[in-house]
VEXLO-430411 format. One record per residue (C-alpha): residue number from 1; residue in one letter; y, x, z. Coordinates in steps of 0.2 Angstrom, whole numbers, plus 2048, in hexadecimal, padded with zeros to 3 digits. Example, Ala and Ser with C-alpha at 12.3 -4.5 7.8 and 13.67 -1.06 7.14 Angstrom:
SITE | resi | resn | c2 | c1 | c3
SITE | 1 | A | 7EA | 83E | 827
SITE | 2 | S | 7FB | 844 | 824
END
This chain:
SITE | resi | resn | c2 | c1 | c3
SITE | 1 | M | 800 | 800 | 800
SITE | 2 | P | 811 | 807 | 7FC
SITE | 3 | A | 81B | 810 | 80A
SITE | 4 | A | 82A | 805 | 807
SITE | 5 | R | 81F | 7F5 | 80B
SITE | 6 | R | 817 | 7FD | 81A
SITE | 7 | A | 828 | 801 | 822
SITE | 8 | R | 82F | 7EF | 81F
SITE | 9 | R | 831 | 7E5 | 82F
SITE | 10 | L | 831 | 7D1 | 82D
SITE | 11 | D | 831 | 7C3 | 839
SITE | 12 | V | 827 | 7B3 | 835
SITE | 13 | E | 837 | 7AA | 82E
SITE | 14 | A | 83B | 7B8 | 823
SITE | 15 | A | 82A | 7BA | 81D
SITE | 16 | M | 82A | 7A7 | 819
SITE | 17 | D | 83A | 7A9 | 80F
SITE | 18 | Q | 831 | 7B7 | 805
SITE | 19 | A | 821 | 7AD | 802
SITE | 20 | L | 82C | 79E | 7FC
SITE | 21 | R | 834 | 7AA | 7EF
SITE | 22 | W | 823 | 7B1 | 7EA
SITE | 23 | A | 81C | 79F | 7E8
SITE | 24 | R | 829 | 79C | 7DA
SITE | 25 | R | 820 | 7A9 | 7CF
SITE | 26 | G | 812 | 79C | 7CC
SITE | 27 | L | 81E | 790 | 7C4
SITE | 28 | A | 817 | 787 | 7B5
SITE | 29 | R | 807 | 791 | 7B5
SITE | 30 | A | 800 | 78A | 7C6
SITE | 31 | R | 802 | 778 | 7C1
SITE | 32 | P | 7FB | 76C | 7C6
SITE | 33 | N | 7F8 | 776 | 7D6
SITE | 34 | P | 806 | 779 | 7E1
SITE | 35 | L | 811 | 788 | 7E2
SITE | 36 | V | 80B | 793 | 7F1
SITE | 37 | G | 810 | 7A4 | 7F8
SITE | 38 | A | 809 | 7AD | 806
SITE | 39 | A | 80D | 7BD | 811
SITE | 40 | V | 802 | 7C6 | 81D
SITE | 41 | L | 80B | 7CE | 82C
SITE | 42 | R | 804 | 7DB | 838
SITE | 43 | D | 80F | 7E2 | 847
SITE | 44 | G | 81E | 7DB | 83E
SITE | 45 | R | 81B | 7E4 | 82D
SITE | 46 | L | 817 | 7DC | 81D
SITE | 47 | V | 805 | 7E2 | 818
SITE | 48 | G | 800 | 7D5 | 80B
SITE | 49 | R | 808 | 7C9 | 7FF
SITE | 50 | G | 802 | 7BC | 7F2
SITE | 51 | W | 806 | 7AD | 7E8
SITE | 52 | H | 7FC | 7A0 | 7DE
SITE | 53 | T | 7FE | 7A7 | 7CC
SITE | 54 | R | 7F5 | 79B | 7C2
SITE | 55 | F | 7EA | 78B | 7C2
SITE | 56 | G | 7D8 | 791 | 7C5
SITE | 57 | G | 7DE | 7A2 | 7CB
SITE | 58 | P | 7DE | 7A9 | 7DD
SITE | 59 | H | 7E7 | 79F | 7EA
SITE | 60 | A | 7F6 | 7A8 | 7F3
SITE | 61 | E | 7ED | 7AA | 803
SITE | 62 | A | 7DE | 7B3 | 7FA
SITE | 63 | M | 7EA | 7BE | 7F1
SITE | 64 | A | 7F4 | 7C3 | 800
SITE | 65 | L | 7E4 | 7C7 | 80B
SITE | 66 | E | 7DD | 7D1 | 7FD
SITE | 67 | D | 7EE | 7DB | 7FC
SITE | 68 | A | 7EE | 7DD | 80F
SITE | 69 | G | 7DC | 7E4 | 80F
SITE | 70 | R | 7D6 | 7E9 | 821
SITE | 71 | A | 7E7 | 7E7 | 827
SITE | 72 | A | 7E5 | 7D4 | 827
SITE | 73 | R | 7DA | 7D5 | 836
SITE | 74 | G | 7E4 | 7CF | 845
SITE | 75 | A | 7F3 | 7CB | 83A
SITE | 76 | T | 7FE | 7BC | 837
SITE | 77 | L | 7FC | 7B2 | 827
SITE | 78 | V | 80C | 7AA | 821
SITE | 79 | V | 809 | 79C | 813
SITE | 80 | T | 814 | 78F | 80B
SITE | 81 | L | 806 | 782 | 80B
SITE | 82 | E | 7F7 | 77E | 816
SITE | 83 | P | 7E8 | 788 | 810
SITE | 84 | C | 7DA | 77E | 808
SITE | 85 | A | 7C9 | 77B | 810
SITE | 86 | H | 7C0 | 775 | 801
SITE | 87 | Y | 7B8 | 77C | 7F1
SITE | 88 | G | 7C1 | 779 | 7E1
SITE | 89 | K | 7C5 | 786 | 7D3
SITE | 90 | T | 7C4 | 793 | 7E1
SITE | 91 | P | 7BB | 795 | 7F2
SITE | 92 | P | 7C4 | 78D | 802
SITE | 93 | C | 7D3 | 798 | 808
SITE | 94 | T | 7CE | 794 | 81A
SITE | 95 | E | 7BE | 79E | 819
SITE | 96 | A | 7C7 | 7AD | 811
SITE | 97 | I | 7D3 | 7AC | 820
SITE | 98 | L | 7C6 | 7AB | 82D
SITE | 99 | Q | 7BB | 7BA | 824
SITE | 100 | A | 7CB | 7C5 | 824
SITE | 101 | G | 7CD | 7C3 | 837
SITE | 102 | V | 7DF | 7BC | 836
SITE | 103 | R | 7E5 | 7B7 | 847
SITE | 104 | R | 7F3 | 7AB | 844
SITE | 105 | V | 7F8 | 7A0 | 835
SITE | 106 | V | 80A | 799 | 832
SITE | 107 | A | 80B | 78B | 825
SITE | 108 | A | 81A | 783 | 81F
SITE | 109 | T | 812 | 772 | 81D
SITE | 110 | L | 802 | 769 | 81D
SITE | 111 | D | 7FA | 766 | 80C
SITE | 112 | P | 7FC | 753 | 807
SITE | 113 | N | 7ED | 755 | 7FB
SITE | 114 | P | 7E0 | 749 | 802
SITE | 115 | L | 7D3 | 758 | 7FF
SITE | 116 | V | 7DD | 762 | 80C
SITE | 117 | A | 7E9 | 757 | 817
SITE | 118 | G | 7E7 | 761 | 827
SITE | 119 | R | 7D4 | 766 | 824
SITE | 120 | G | 7D9 | 778 | 821
SITE | 121 | L | 7E3 | 77B | 831
SITE | 122 | A | 7D6 | 772 | 83B
SITE | 123 | R | 7C8 | 77E | 834
SITE | 124 | L | 7D3 | 78C | 839
SITE | 125 | R | 7D5 | 787 | 84A
SITE | 126 | R | 7C3 | 784 | 84C
SITE | 127 | G | 7C1 | 796 | 847
SITE | 128 | G | 7CC | 79C | 854
SITE | 129 | V | 7DC | 79F | 84A
SITE | 130 | S | 7ED | 79A | 852
SITE | 131 | V | 7F6 | 78E | 846
SITE | 132 | Q | 808 | 789 | 844
SITE | 133 | V | 810 | 77D | 838
SITE | 134 | G | 822 | 779 | 833
SITE | 135 | C | 82A | 78A | 830
SITE | 136 | G | 834 | 788 | 81F
SITE | 137 | A | 82E | 776 | 81C
SITE | 138 | A | 83D | 770 | 813
SITE | 139 | A | 83E | 77F | 807
SITE | 140 | A | 82B | 77E | 804
SITE | 141 | L | 82D | 76C | 800
SITE | 142 | G | 83B | 770 | 7F3
SITE | 143 | L | 82E | 77B | 7EA
SITE | 144 | N | 822 | 76D | 7E9
SITE | 145 | E | 82B | 75C | 7E9
SITE | 146 | G | 820 | 756 | 7DB
SITE | 147 | Y | 810 | 75B | 7E3
SITE | 148 | F | 815 | 752 | 7F3
SITE | 149 | S | 81C | 743 | 7EA
SITE | 150 | T | 80C | 741 | 7E0
SITE | 151 | H | 800 | 742 | 7EF
SITE | 152 | V | 80C | 738 | 7FC
SITE | 153 | R | 813 | 72B | 7F0
SITE | 154 | G | 807 | 72B | 7E1
SITE | 155 | R | 814 | 72F | 7D4
SITE | 156 | P | 81D | 73E | 7CE
SITE | 157 | W | 82E | 745 | 7D4
SITE | 158 | V | 83C | 73E | 7C9
SITE | 159 | T | 84D | 747 | 7C5
SITE | 160 | L | 85A | 73F | 7BA
SITE | 161 | K | 863 | 74D | 7B0
SITE | 162 | V | 873 | 747 | 7A7
SITE | 163 | A | 881 | 751 | 79D
SITE | 164 | C | 890 | 746 | 79B
SITE | 165 | T | 8A3 | 747 | 798
SITE | 166 | L | 8B0 | 746 | 7A4
SITE | 167 | D | 8B2 | 733 | 7A1
SITE | 168 | G | 89F | 730 | 7A4
SITE | 169 | K | 899 | 730 | 791
SITE | 170 | L | 888 | 735 | 78D
SITE | 171 | A | 88A | 734 | 77A
SITE | 172 | A | 896 | 72E | 76C
SITE | 173 | A | 895 | 71D | 765
SITE | 174 | D | 889 | 723 | 757
SITE | 175 | G | 87D | 729 | 764
SITE | 176 | T | 880 | 73C | 762
SITE | 177 | S | 881 | 747 | 772
SITE | 178 | R | 881 | 759 | 76C
SITE | 179 | Y | 888 | 762 | 774
SITE | 180 | I | 892 | 75A | 782
SITE | 181 | S | 88B | 769 | 78D
SITE | 182 | G | 891 | 77B | 78C
SITE | 183 | P | 885 | 78A | 78B
SITE | 184 | D | 883 | 78C | 79F
SITE | 185 | T | 87E | 77A | 7A1
SITE | 186 | L | 872 | 77A | 792
SITE | 187 | R | 869 | 78A | 799
SITE | 188 | L | 867 | 781 | 7AA
SITE | 189 | A | 861 | 772 | 7A1
SITE | 190 | H | 853 | 77C | 798
SITE | 191 | R | 84F | 786 | 7A9
SITE | 192 | L | 84C | 775 | 7B1
SITE | 193 | R | 840 | 770 | 7A3
SITE | 194 | T | 835 | 77F | 7A7
SITE | 195 | E | 835 | 779 | 7BA
SITE | 196 | Y | 82F | 767 | 7B6
SITE | 197 | H | 81E | 762 | 7B0
SITE | 198 | A | 825 | 755 | 7A4
SITE | 199 | I | 835 | 74F | 79C
SITE | 200 | L | 839 | 73E | 796
SITE | 201 | V | 845 | 736 | 78A
SITE | 202 | G | 846 | 725 | 782
SITE | 203 | R | 846 | 71F | 770
SITE | 204 | G | 859 | 71F | 76E
SITE | 205 | T | 85B | 731 | 772
SITE | 206 | V | 84D | 737 | 767
SITE | 207 | E | 854 | 72D | 758
SITE | 208 | A | 866 | 733 | 75B
SITE | 209 | D | 862 | 746 | 75F
SITE | 210 | D | 851 | 74A | 758
SITE | 211 | P | 84F | 755 | 768
SITE | 212 | Q | 841 | 763 | 76A
SITE | 213 | L | 841 | 760 | 77D
SITE | 214 | N | 83B | 772 | 780
SITE | 215 | A | 841 | 781 | 78A
SITE | 216 | R | 846 | 78C | 77B
SITE | 217 | L | 855 | 794 | 784
SITE | 218 | V | 84C | 79B | 793
SITE | 219 | A | 83B | 7A3 | 796
SITE | 220 | G | 82F | 797 | 79D
SITE | 221 | T | 823 | 789 | 799
SITE | 222 | S | 829 | 779 | 790
SITE | 223 | P | 825 | 769 | 798
SITE | 224 | V | 81B | 75B | 792
SITE | 225 | K | 825 | 750 | 787
SITE | 226 | V | 825 | 73D | 78C
SITE | 227 | V | 82D | 731 | 77F
SITE | 228 | L | 830 | 71F | 784
SITE | 229 | D | 82F | 714 | 774
SITE | 230 | G | 82C | 702 | 779
SITE | 231 | R | 828 | 6FB | 768
SITE | 232 | G | 821 | 70B | 761
SITE | 233 | R | 82E | 70D | 752
SITE | 234 | L | 831 | 720 | 752
SITE | 235 | R | 82E | 72A | 743
SITE | 236 | P | 81F | 735 | 745
SITE | 237 | T | 829 | 744 | 73D
SITE | 238 | L | 835 | 746 | 74B
SITE | 239 | R | 835 | 757 | 754
SITE | 240 | V | 831 | 750 | 765
SITE | 241 | F | 81F | 74C | 75E
SITE | 242 | D | 81C | 75E | 75A
SITE | 243 | V | 80F | 764 | 767
SITE | 244 | R | 80D | 776 | 762
SITE | 245 | E | 817 | 77B | 771
SITE | 246 | A | 814 | 76D | 77D
SITE | 247 | P | 80A | 75D | 77E
SITE | 248 | A | 813 | 74D | 77A
SITE | 249 | L | 810 | 73B | 781
SITE | 250 | W | 815 | 72C | 777
SITE | 251 | V | 817 | 71E | 783
SITE | 252 | T | 818 | 70D | 77B
SITE | 253 | G | 816 | 6FA | 780
SITE | 254 | P | 806 | 6F1 | 77B
SITE | 255 | G | 802 | 6EC | 769
SITE | 256 | V | 809 | 6FA | 75E
SITE | 257 | P | 801 | 6F8 | 74D
SITE | 258 | R | 7F4 | 705 | 748
SITE | 259 | A | 7FF | 70A | 738
SITE | 260 | R | 80D | 710 | 744
SITE | 261 | R | 801 | 718 | 751
SITE | 262 | E | 7F6 | 722 | 746
SITE | 263 | P | 803 | 72E | 73E
SITE | 264 | V | 80A | 733 | 74F
SITE | 265 | V | 7F9 | 735 | 757
SITE | 266 | A | 7F4 | 740 | 748
SITE | 267 | R | 800 | 74D | 74D
SITE | 268 | G | 7F7 | 74F | 75E
SITE | 269 | V | 802 | 744 | 768
SITE | 270 | E | 7FA | 73A | 776
SITE | 271 | H | 7FE | 727 | 774
SITE | 272 | V | 7FF | 71E | 785
SITE | 273 | E | 801 | 70B | 786
SITE | 274 | V | 809 | 703 | 796
SITE | 275 | P | 80E | 6F1 | 799
SITE | 276 | R | 81F | 6EB | 799
SITE | 277 | A | 829 | 6E7 | 7A9
SITE | 278 | R | 831 | 6D6 | 7AD
SITE | 279 | S | 842 | 6DD | 7A6
SITE | 280 | G | 83A | 6DF | 795
SITE | 281 | G | 839 | 6F2 | 795
SITE | 282 | L | 82A | 6FD | 798
SITE | 283 | D | 823 | 6FD | 7AA
SITE | 284 | L | 82A | 70D | 7B0
SITE | 285 | R | 81F | 70E | 7C0
SITE | 286 | R | 810 | 70D | 7B4
SITE | 287 | V | 817 | 71B | 7AA
SITE | 288 | L | 818 | 726 | 7B9
SITE | 289 | R | 806 | 721 | 7BE
SITE | 290 | E | 801 | 727 | 7AD
SITE | 291 | L | 809 | 738 | 7AF
SITE | 292 | S | 801 | 73A | 7C0
SITE | 293 | R | 7F0 | 736 | 7B9
SITE | 294 | R | 7F3 | 745 | 7AD
SITE | 295 | G | 7F8 | 751 | 7BB
SITE | 296 | L | 80B | 750 | 7B7
SITE | 297 | Q | 814 | 751 | 7C8
SITE | 298 | S | 826 | 752 | 7C4
SITE | 299 | L | 830 | 74A | 7B7
SITE | 300 | L | 842 | 74E | 7AF
SITE | 301 | V | 84A | 73F | 7A8
SITE | 302 | E | 857 | 743 | 79B
SITE | 303 | G | 85C | 733 | 793
SITE | 304 | G | 863 | 728 | 78C
SITE | 305 | S | 86D | 71C | 795
SITE | 306 | E | 861 | 70E | 795
SITE | 307 | V | 853 | 719 | 79B
SITE | 308 | L | 85E | 721 | 7A9
SITE | 309 | T | 864 | 710 | 7AF
SITE | 310 | A | 852 | 709 | 7AF
SITE | 311 | F | 84B | 717 | 7B9
SITE | 312 | L | 859 | 714 | 7C6
SITE | 313 | N | 857 | 701 | 7C6
SITE | 314 | A | 844 | 703 | 7C9
SITE | 315 | G | 848 | 70E | 7D8
SITE | 316 | L | 83E | 71C | 7D0
SITE | 317 | V | 84B | 72B | 7D2
SITE | 318 | D | 84B | 738 | 7DF
SITE | 319 | R | 858 | 744 | 7D9
SITE | 320 | V | 867 | 743 | 7CD
SITE | 321 | M | 86F | 752 | 7C4
SITE | 322 | V | 87F | 74E | 7BA
SITE | 323 | A | 888 | 75B | 7B1
SITE | 324 | V | 89A | 756 | 7AD
SITE | 325 | A | 8A3 | 75E | 79E
SITE | 326 | P | 8B6 | 75F | 79D
SITE | 327 | R | 8B5 | 754 | 78D
SITE | 328 | L | 8BB | 743 | 789
SITE | 329 | L | 8B3 | 735 | 77E
SITE | 330 | G | 8BC | 726 | 784
SITE | 331 | Q | 8B8 | 713 | 781
SITE | 332 | G | 8AB | 70E | 775
SITE | 333 | N | 8A0 | 71C | 778
SITE | 334 | R | 890 | 71C | 783
SITE | 335 | D | 890 | 71C | 795
SITE | 336 | W | 883 | 727 | 79D
SITE | 337 | L | 87E | 719 | 7AA
SITE | 338 | G | 87D | 706 | 7A7
SITE | 339 | D | 87C | 6F8 | 7B3
SITE | 340 | I | 874 | 6FD | 7C4
SITE | 341 | R | 878 | 6EC | 7CB
SITE | 342 | V | 886 | 6F2 | 7D7
SITE | 343 | R | 893 | 6E5 | 7D8
SITE | 344 | T | 89D | 6EA | 7E8
SITE | 345 | M | 8A1 | 6FB | 7F1
SITE | 346 | R | 895 | 6F5 | 7FE
SITE | 347 | H | 887 | 6F8 | 7F3
SITE | 348 | I | 88C | 709 | 7EB
SITE | 349 | R | 87E | 715 | 7E8
SITE | 350 | P | 882 | 725 | 7F2
SITE | 351 | L | 87A | 735 | 7EF
SITE | 352 | L | 872 | 73E | 7FE
SITE | 353 | F | 875 | 751 | 801
SITE | 354 | P | 881 | 752 | 7F2
SITE | 355 | E | 886 | 763 | 7EB
SITE | 356 | V | 893 | 768 | 7DE
SITE | 357 | R | 893 | 779 | 7D5
SITE | 358 | E | 89B | 780 | 7C6
SITE | 359 | M | 892 | 783 | 7B5
SITE | 360 | G | 89E | 78D | 7AA
SITE | 361 | T | 8AB | 780 | 7A7
SITE | 362 | E | 8A1 | 771 | 7AD
SITE | 363 | A | 89D | 76A | 7BE
SITE | 364 | L | 88B | 766 | 7C3
SITE | 365 | F | 889 | 758 | 7D0
SITE | 366 | T | 878 | 757 | 7D8
SITE | 367 | G | 871 | 74B | 7E5
SITE | 368 | Y | 862 | 741 | 7EB
SITE | 369 | L | 85F | 72E | 7EB
SITE | 370 | T | 851 | 731 | 7F7
SITE | 371 | D | 850 | 73C | 806
SITE | 372 | P | 843 | 74A | 800
SITE | 373 | S | 83F | 74D | 813
SITE | 374 | D | 837 | 73C | 813
SITE | 375 | L | 828 | 744 | 809
SITE | 376 | L | 825 | 750 | 818
SITE | 377 | E | 822 | 742 | 824
SITE | 378 | G | 811 | 745 | 82C
SITE | 379 | W | 80E | 756 | 823
SITE | 380 | V | 818 | 761 | 830
SITE | 381 | L | 811 | 762 | 842
END
């Protein structure tokens, strides 16, 4: 082990911060598994580190223990999620921990996966290991909001991402929206795409802009493309149906004629039929269940206005990100948000934990419509 690492002294909180940073290195490749990082401390020194690099590969705990070698005996293992106690793609991490002779385990949270759900830490306690849960819990949840949302609520974590003008317009009257955002905001949008499992737009956005919906401006994996097209009328030649870089789901209502289905499916696109809601649009709860069934745990909704409004009215939005550009379109152009049924200031929809930051010449507003800490209820001791 390098001398620099032998000399480094860390407390448990600092080690958890490091483990959280290492966990992000598995972004995109670990899905649908959660992002997990781990550190091994002995006598206040970091002697091992690890993270879940890819689905099917070694878990963070196993990597950190292997890195630590004999120094793991009597040491403290700091990990961002409860170690597993079941056989999956790899053997149980609990058994590797016990065999390594680890004295203490500090986990940020329990694992909400029903296959784990406290069983990992119970196994460690039975093996004589001291266990602590809760250090860095909020930051650990931030890494795996989709994983927690899927297992706790049965649906993906949903973020609305909007770029609009100073007067709240999403697009011009002809439907075009390129480019409201400047280069800094565009790069942020593409980085977000690498962090989410799926990205969703409606038919109007596809017809107006013919978007690629990939992450071409940054390094990373492009998300699965989800296109809502209630009547199944989109042209099969559109770029969103190109699946060479990322899969695409074409979501329609029932009864789309075979003549319209076959050319799209022939491109390798998966056709998903969902029922209609009482409002006449597609049943968005059913859409989210279909995504969960495919292991897609987080969803970035990018428009258009009808889709954004429908998600808000269905109560299916967790976070909102609005980039406001210093440009004006004025009356007669398209608002980014439609009727969300607010008729008095008493019913205004506040954002929780709001933040504002500069993105070049633009302002990025971020906030939550649900308290993310609710997902931790029952998963921190």
